[in-house]
C-alpha positions as CSV (number, residue, x, y, z in Angstrom):
1,M,17.5,12.8,28.6
2,T,16.9,13.6,25.2
3,L,18.2,11.3,22.4
4,R,20.8,13.5,19.9
5,L,19.0,11.4,16.8
6,A,20.6,12.5,12.9
7,I,18.8,11.3,9.8
8,V,21.3,12.1,6.9
9,D,19.2,12.4,3.4
10,P,22.1,12.6,0.9
11,L,20.3,12.0,-1.7
12,T,16.9,14.0,-2.1
13,P,16.9,16.1,-5.3
14,V,16.1,19.0,-3.1
15,P,15.5,20.2,0.5
16,Y,12.5,19.4,2.4
17,S,10.9,19.7,5.7
18,G,7.6,19.8,7.9
19,D,6.1,22.3,5.8
20,R,3.8,20.2,3.5
21,E,4.4,22.6,0.5
22,S,8.0,21.7,0.2
23,L,6.8,18.1,0.2
24,A,5.3,18.4,-2.9
25,G,6.9,16.8,-6.1
26,L,8.4,13.9,-3.6
27,G,7.7,10.5,-2.8
28,G,7.0,8.2,0.1
29,T,10.9,8.4,1.4
30,E,10.5,11.9,2.3
31,A,7.0,12.3,3.4
32,T,8.2,8.9,6.0
33,V,11.4,11.1,7.4
34,V,9.4,13.7,7.8
35,R,6.4,12.1,9.7
36,V,8.8,9.7,11.9
37,A,11.3,12.5,12.7
38,E,7.9,14.8,14.1
39,R,7.0,11.9,16.1
40,L,10.6,11.4,17.1
41,A,11.3,14.9,17.9
42,P,12.7,16.8,20.2
43,G,16.3,15.7,19.7
44,V,16.4,15.1,15.7
45,T,18.2,17.0,13.3
46,V,17.6,15.6,9.4
47,F,21.0,16.8,7.5
48,Q,20.0,17.1,3.8
49,T,22.5,17.8,0.6
50,G,21.7,21.1,-1.3
51,R,20.3,22.5,1.6
52,V,21.4,26.3,2.7
53,R,19.2,27.6,5.3
54,S,19.0,25.9,8.4
55,E,15.1,25.6,10.3
56,R,12.8,24.2,12.8
57,V,9.8,23.0,11.4
58,S,7.5,20.9,14.0
59,G,10.2,20.6,16.6
60,V,12.8,18.8,13.8
61,A,16.0,20.9,13.2
62,Y,17.1,20.7,9.2
63,A,20.8,21.3,8.4
64,A,22.7,21.3,5.8
65,F,24.7,18.4,4.6
66,D,28.5,18.5,4.0
67,P,30.0,15.1,3.2
68,A,33.4,16.4,4.4
69,R,32.9,16.7,8.0
70,A,31.3,15.7,10.9
71,L,27.8,15.5,12.0
72,P,27.6,18.8,13.9
73,G,25.9,18.0,17.9
74,A,26.8,15.0,18.4
75,P,24.7,12.4,17.7
76,E,24.3,9.1,19.5
77,I,22.4,7.9,16.6
78,I,22.6,8.2,12.9
79,L,20.4,6.7,10.3
80,V,21.6,7.5,6.5
81,I,19.1,7.4,4.1
82,N,20.0,4.8,0.9
83,S,23.6,5.4,0.5
84,W,26.0,3.1,2.0
85,K,29.2,5.0,1.0
86,V,28.3,7.7,2.9
87,A,27.5,5.7,6.0
88,L,30.7,4.5,5.9
89,R,32.2,7.9,5.7
90,L,30.4,8.8,8.7
91,R,31.5,5.8,10.8
92,R,34.8,7.1,10.5
93,A,34.4,10.7,11.6
94,H,31.8,9.4,14.2
95,P,33.5,6.2,15.7
96,D,31.4,5.5,18.9
97,A,28.1,6.6,17.0
98,R,25.5,4.1,16.3
99,I,24.9,4.1,13.0
100,A,22.1,2.5,10.6
101,L,21.7,2.6,6.9
102,W,17.7,3.3,6.6
103,M,16.7,1.7,3.1
104,H,14.1,2.4,0.9
105,V,15.3,0.8,-1.5
106,F,16.4,-2.2,-3.1
107,P,20.3,-1.8,-4.3
108,G,21.9,-2.3,-7.2
109,R,23.8,-5.1,-8.4
110,H,27.4,-3.7,-8.1
111,N,26.4,-3.1,-4.5
112,R,26.4,-6.8,-3.5
113,V,29.7,-5.7,-1.7
114,M,28.3,-3.3,0.7
115,G,27.3,-6.2,3.2
116,P,31.1,-7.0,4.0
117,A,32.0,-3.4,4.0
118,L,29.2,-2.3,6.2
119,A,29.9,-5.8,8.4
120,E,33.2,-4.5,9.0
121,A,32.2,-0.8,10.4
122,E,29.5,-2.3,12.4
123,I,26.2,-0.6,10.3
124,E,23.3,-2.0,10.2
125,I,20.8,-2.1,8.0
126,I,17.0,-1.1,8.1
127,G,14.5,-2.1,6.0
128,V,10.8,-0.8,5.3
129,S,9.2,-4.0,5.4
130,A,9.7,-7.9,6.3
131,S,10.2,-8.9,2.9
132,H,12.6,-6.3,2.3
133,A,15.0,-6.9,5.1
134,R,14.5,-10.5,3.6
135,A,15.4,-9.4,0.2
136,L,18.4,-7.9,1.6
137,R,19.7,-11.0,3.4
138,S,19.1,-13.0,0.4
139,F,21.3,-10.1,-1.7
140,L,23.9,-9.2,0.0
141,H,27.8,-10.8,-0.3
142,M,28.7,-12.4,3.4
143,P,29.9,-11.3,6.3
144,R,26.9,-9.1,6.3
145,P,25.4,-6.4,9.1
146,P,22.5,-7.1,11.2
147,I,19.0,-6.6,8.7
148,T,15.8,-5.5,10.4
149,H,13.0,-3.7,9.3
150,V,10.7,-1.0,10.7
151,F,7.4,-0.6,8.3
152,N,6.5,2.8,6.6
153,P,3.6,4.8,8.2
154,I,0.5,5.7,7.7
155,S,-1.4,8.3,9.5
156,D,-3.5,7.0,12.5
157,D,-7.3,9.3,11.0
158,L,-7.5,6.8,7.8
159,R,-10.2,5.1,8.2
160,P,-13.7,3.8,5.1
161,D,-16.3,6.4,5.3
162,A,-19.7,6.7,3.8
163,T,-18.4,7.6,-0.2
164,R,-20.1,5.8,-2.6
165,R,-17.3,3.8,-4.5
166,D,-17.7,4.1,-8.9
167,P,-17.6,0.7,-10.2
168,N,-16.4,2.1,-13.7
169,L,-13.5,4.0,-11.9
170,L,-9.9,2.4,-11.6
171,L,-7.3,4.3,-9.9
172,F,-3.2,4.3,-10.6
173,A,-1.5,6.7,-8.1
174,S,2.1,6.6,-8.7
175,S,4.8,7.5,-10.3
176,P,4.9,6.5,-14.4
177,H,8.2,4.4,-13.7
178,K,6.1,1.6,-11.3
179,G,4.6,0.1,-14.5
180,L,2.6,2.9,-15.7
181,D,3.1,0.7,-19.6
182,E,2.3,-2.6,-18.2
183,V,-0.5,-1.0,-16.3
184,Y,-2.0,1.0,-19.4
185,R,-1.6,-2.6,-21.8
186,A,-3.9,-4.3,-19.0
187,F,-6.6,-1.3,-19.0
188,G,-7.0,-1.5,-22.8
189,Q,-7.5,-5.2,-22.5
190,L,-10.2,-5.0,-20.0
191,R,-12.2,-1.9,-21.4
192,A,-12.1,-3.4,-24.5
193,R,-14.5,-6.2,-22.6
194,L,-16.0,-3.3,-20.2
195,P,-15.7,0.0,-22.2
196,S,-17.6,1.8,-19.7
197,L,-14.2,1.6,-17.2
198,R,-12.2,4.8,-16.7
199,L,-8.4,5.0,-15.4
200,A,-7.5,8.0,-13.4
201,V,-3.7,8.3,-12.9
202,A,-2.2,10.9,-10.2
203,D,1.2,11.1,-10.4
204,P,3.5,12.6,-8.4
205,G,5.6,14.4,-10.5
206,Y,9.4,13.2,-9.3
207,L,10.5,11.6,-11.9
208,R,9.9,11.6,-16.4
209,W,9.3,8.2,-17.8
210,R,8.4,6.9,-21.1
211,V,5.1,4.7,-21.1
212,G,3.3,5.3,-24.1
213,L,0.4,6.4,-25.2
214,A,-2.6,6.2,-22.9
215,P,-5.6,4.1,-24.4
216,E,-8.8,5.4,-24.5
217,G,-10.8,6.0,-21.0
218,V,-8.1,7.4,-19.3
219,E,-7.7,10.7,-17.3
220,H,-4.5,12.2,-15.9
221,L,-4.9,14.0,-12.7
222,G,-1.3,15.1,-12.2
223,R,0.3,15.8,-8.8
224,L,-2.4,15.6,-6.1
225,D,-2.0,16.9,-2.5
226,P,-2.8,14.2,0.1
227,S,-6.2,14.9,0.9
228,A,-7.4,15.1,-2.8
229,L,-5.6,11.5,-3.2
230,V,-7.5,9.9,-0.4
231,S,-10.4,11.9,-1.9
232,W,-10.2,9.3,-4.9
233,M,-9.1,6.2,-2.8
234,R,-12.6,6.3,-1.8
235,R,-14.5,6.6,-4.6
236,A,-12.8,4.0,-6.9
237,L,-13.2,0.7,-7.3
238,C,-10.1,-0.1,-7.1
239,L,-6.2,0.8,-7.3
240,F,-5.0,-0.7,-10.3
241,Y,-2.0,-1.7,-9.8
242,P,-1.7,-5.1,-12.5
243,Q,1.8,-4.6,-13.1
244,T,4.8,-7.4,-13.1
245,R,7.8,-5.7,-13.0
246,F,8.6,-3.2,-10.5
247,A,8.9,-4.2,-6.7
248,E,7.5,-2.0,-3.9
249,T,9.9,-2.5,-0.8
250,F,6.9,-1.3,1.2
251,G,4.0,0.4,-0.7
252,L,2.5,2.8,1.0
253,V,0.3,4.4,-1.3
254,I,-1.1,0.0,-1.0
255,A,-1.5,0.6,2.5
256,E,-3.1,3.9,2.3
257,A,-5.9,2.5,0.2
258,N,-6.7,-0.2,1.9
259,A,-7.1,2.0,5.3
260,V,-10.1,3.7,3.6
261,G,-11.8,0.8,2.1
262,C,-9.9,0.5,-1.4
263,P,-9.0,-2.7,-2.5
264,A,-5.8,-2.9,-4.7
265,L,-5.1,-5.2,-7.5
266,L,-2.0,-7.3,-7.5
267,H,0.4,-9.5,-8.5
268,A,0.8,-11.7,-6.0
269,G,4.5,-12.7,-5.2
270,L,6.0,-9.2,-6.2
271,G,8.1,-7.4,-3.1
272,A,6.0,-6.0,-0.6
273,N,2.7,-6.5,-2.3
274,D,1.8,-10.0,-0.3
275,E,2.3,-8.4,2.8
276,V,1.2,-5.0,2.5
277,A,-2.4,-6.3,0.8
278,S,-4.6,-6.9,4.0
279,D,-7.1,-9.0,2.3
280,P,-5.5,-12.0,0.2
281,S,-8.4,-11.5,-2.3
282,Q,-6.4,-8.6,-4.0
283,L,-3.4,-10.7,-4.6
284,I,-4.1,-12.2,-8.3
285,D,-1.7,-13.4,-11.2
286,A,-1.6,-10.1,-13.1
287,R,0.3,-11.7,-16.4
288,D,-3.2,-13.4,-17.0
289,P,-5.7,-10.8,-18.9
290,D,-8.6,-13.2,-17.4
291,A,-7.6,-13.1,-13.9
292,I,-7.6,-9.1,-14.0
293,A,-11.1,-8.9,-15.7
294,A,-12.8,-11.7,-13.1
295,R,-11.3,-9.7,-10.0
296,V,-12.8,-6.1,-11.6
297,L,-16.4,-8.4,-12.4
298,A,-16.3,-9.4,-8.9
299,W,-15.6,-6.4,-7.1
300,R,-18.5,-4.5,-9.5
301,A,-20.7,-6.7,-7.7
302,T,-19.4,-6.7,-4.3
303,S,-16.6,-4.7,-3.5
304,P,-14.2,-6.5,-0.6
305,I,-14.3,-5.6,3.2
306,V,-10.1,-4.6,3.3
307,R,-8.9,-2.5,6.4
308,A,-5.5,-1.1,7.0
309,R,-2.9,-3.4,9.3
310,P,-2.9,-2.3,12.6
311,E,1.3,-2.2,12.6
312,F,1.6,0.1,9.5
313,R,-0.1,2.6,11.9
314,L,2.1,6.5,12.4
315,S,1.4,5.6,16.5
316,A,2.3,1.8,15.8
317,V,5.4,2.8,13.9
318,I,6.9,5.3,16.4
319,E,6.4,2.6,19.1
320,A,8.8,0.0,17.1
321,W,11.0,2.9,16.0
322,R,11.5,3.8,19.9
323,S,12.0,0.0,20.9
324,E,14.6,-0.3,17.8
325,L,16.6,2.7,18.8
326,S,16.6,2.0,22.2
327,R,18.0,-1.2,21.9
328,P,22.0,-1.7,22.3
329,A,23.5,-1.7,18.9
330,P,23.9,-4.9,17.4
331,T,27.3,-7.1,16.9
332,R,28.6,-7.5,13.5
333,T,28.2,-10.7,11.8
334,S,30.9,-13.0,11.4
335,A,29.5,-16.3,9.2
336,P,32.1,-17.2,6.7
337,A,31.2,-16.0,3.1
338,E,28.7,-18.1,1.3
339,A,29.4,-19.8,-1.7
340,G,28.7,-18.3,-5.1
341,A,27.9,-15.0,-3.2
């Protein structure tokens, strides 16, 4: 019997689907939703705010989401992307469904109260990494709902090839709000020591952000399609990401870079960096210009061997989702409130 699964995305800026053109300019969350939905189909409907026309692409139904109405089709399981308030409204409309909040972000401080509200409504939380789940457990007021995680997926076919790495090419491949201003400063300091270095910046284009003037040696690539981005990853000495403020909940671009053999220069202990990096040599104190320079010089001499973690592969992630969706819905936590929460 086919499972009736609804994935509700109430916050997407534009409708999207498995039509890859519709994903242009969007981020890893939307790409992940499509990958997971397609592999779990049939029986999957993705509901989106702002969608007017229903369609079916690669076995997945895409339909408009009306927050004032119950979802059609009597779904057995509902995954709500990021919005805990929408999840609560859907609980009232679907009292017998299993509902989970599929978190891809860290909630703001004013959302600490969502823990008791979700627990009362018996709505669980699914994060995108173990470190993300731990952070959510620490952040939320008690009582809180059960919190688990399923990794974001990378393609099964991403592998290193024989492409020669350019010892002078560094790559930044994220939205500029993810610390590009700090990356520019680090690159400027590094280039003062190594004037032949270049920094290619690929921007997915879904968010405008002030980052100041780019230093000499920066090449702006704009938005790249996935195959073009992978080609840059294969050529680059490393993914250059020495920023200390933006915590990734997963870090899809880090996992993809490692999958094709490209190391990522990361700040240790920040977000999911330690979890996603497949080799500890990628983790440094990014506040230290000497540490950055030492690591880049070492990689210019000998590139480290990095590979994808097998648990991040799409096939493994889909098995994790099948296991997650097939188990009984967890009961709510009834622990007493924590002191000072």
